[in-house]
N, C-alpha and C positions, 0 to 999 in steps of 0.2 A: 320871469325867470325864467326860472325854476321848472316850471308844465312842458319848457321845450324838450325834444322827440320821444315826449309820452308814446306816440304811434310808432316812431323808430323800437321802441324797447318791444312793446306788444308783439308788433310784427318778431322781433327775434325771438321773445321766448316764447311766442307761439300756444297761449298759454298755459302753460308752466312754469306756476300757479298764479297764471294769471288769468283775468279775462279773455277768450279768444277775439282777435278781431275782426273782425267778421267782412269789412270795408272800408276805404279810408277815404277822403280825398286828404292831401299834403297841402296842398296849397291855402285850401282854410280850416285845419286842424281840425277836419269832423271824421266826425267813427261813428261804424252802426259799430256795435258792441254783442254781442250777448248777453244775454239777457240771465238775469240768478236772479233764483225764483227756489229760496220763496224771500231771497232778497237780506232775512233780517244780519243785522250787522256783529262784528265780535263783542261790541261792549257788552251785547244783553249776554253774556256767558264771564264771570268773577274772573277777575285779576291772574291770578293763579295761572289758571287754566287758559285768560287768551296768552300768557307767556309759555306755553309747551307751544301753543295754537301757532305766534306768530314767528315761535324760534325756528318751528318746521319748514312753512312759508320762508323764511328772508334766507338757507341755507340751502332750500334749492334758487328760488330768485341769485343765488351769487352764481355770476359765472361771466368768464372772458369770452369779448366775443372776439372775432379776427380782425385785423386790420384788412386792410381801408373799415371804418365806420364813426356813425356823427357822434357821440358822445363825446359831452365836453368830462375832463376830469376835475374832482369835489372841486380841486382850486378852487375855480373859476365861480364857483358857487362859497368858498368862503372870504375871496377875496373881496365879491361883493356885498356882504356884506360888511367885511370891515372893512372897506370905503362909506358906507352909511354910517358905521356907529363913529367911523372917525371925525366926521362933519358934527353927529353933537359931543365931543368933547368937551366941552362946558356945559352938557348938564349931566357928568357922570356922576354919580353918588360913592362910589372907589374907582378912583384912576387904581392905581395898583390891580386892583383887579383885575378891571378889563383893560390895561394894558398886558398883561399873563393870559387875558384869553385870546388875544389877538396875536399876540407872537404864538399859541397853541392852536390856530387857527391856520398859521402857514407855517410851521410845524409838524403837523400831525394828517395835511395833506400833500404834504411832499409826493408825487408817486412812487409808488414802489414793483418789484415784480409780485406782492397777495394783488394787488389791485383787481375789484371785480367790479362789475357792474352792481350799482344801489340802488336799490327803492325810495329813498334819502326820508320817503313820506309814510311808512308803514306804520301804523296805527289800526286802535281796534275799528277805527270809524269804516276804515277803508278797508274791509277784507268783509265782504255778503256769506254768507250760506247758498248753495249752489246744487242746481243737484246731480254736473259734471265730475263736481268734485262735494266735499263737507264742504270746503273753502275754497275762496278765490280772490287773490286782492286784485283789486281795482286804484286807479288814480298814483299809476308812475310816476314817480320826477327822477328820472334816471343821469346818474353820475358817473364815472369810472373813481373808486375810491377802495380809502379803508374801508373791512368788514364794520369793523368798530361802532365806527358812523353811527351804520344802519338802525344800532340796537338803540342810538339817543329817540328819535321820535312815541317807540310806545313808554319809554319810562321817560316823556315829561309824559304823559297823562295818566302816570302809575303817583297822583302828585301826597294821596297821604302814605303809600307805603315812602316815596322818596322823599317827605318830611320826616318822618318817625325812623326811617332804619335806609337812608341812601346809599351806602356800605353792602346791608346785605340784597339789598333788592337791585345793585348794579352786580353784584357777585353772585345773586344768582338767576338772573335774562341770561350775562354774560358765559357762564358754565352748559345752559341749556344750547347756546348761539357756538360752542367751544369756540369761543376765545379769549383772547385774552382783555380780563375783567381792569385792567388800568391804561389799557388803553379809553377803556368804555372813562371809567372815570374820566380822564382827562378831560375825551369831545362832551362827556355828560358839563364838565367847568365851561368848555372856552361854551358853551352853549348861552350856561345859565345868564356868565358875565359879559358874551361880548357879544352877542347876538343882536342884529336892533332892535329896542323896541320904543313904543309910545312915551312911555312914563315912568324915563332913568332919573326925574329928579326924588324918586322917592326912595328912602332908605328902608320900607318896609316890604320892599319887592320882592315876594319869593325867592323870585329868582336867585336875585343877590345873597339873600339867605342860604341857597343853595350851595348855590358858588360860593362862599364861607366857608363852609362845611364839607369841602370837596378838593379846597385848592389846597394847590403840589405843594 
């Protein structure tokens, strides 16, 4: 569900900062894409170096498409997640935290005048070394919404730093993105506490531990 309209996003962005869409079959969701050569993933760099590159790419990615467009609001994705999480209510390890995360999914995803096109899945594995530019984004999962949400996917991949210094890591990356670190913290909390998962019964789940640390 999240990956619908990838073709539309690549057309709209036109290679800035993504791979170029050369040809597409919309009905079959088939794409012929620019080759990234040598194609090394950004995860080959240190996490602090990744922070800088991803922040630069996201700030280029965020723009507001003119109406009419086909992109869905971020609330579509968070509502989809919330429905799935609610179906597992009997297995929630900490109902209070989960309920707060679900509330924030609804609140943070409400449309505002600052909403932009989001990548939603931009992490170091979805950034490749290329020749046309040093780094290009692949695999966008486009929605229109709060840019603070887009900080979360990279942060979730920084497991060690998010365990030892979650607030400092969030502050640092938010500063690079020039966005409100408090909204990023709330989004990270919401995802950690209420995003669907297969291991709800585990009290030792790292996501729930992160949620307890970041709880409002």
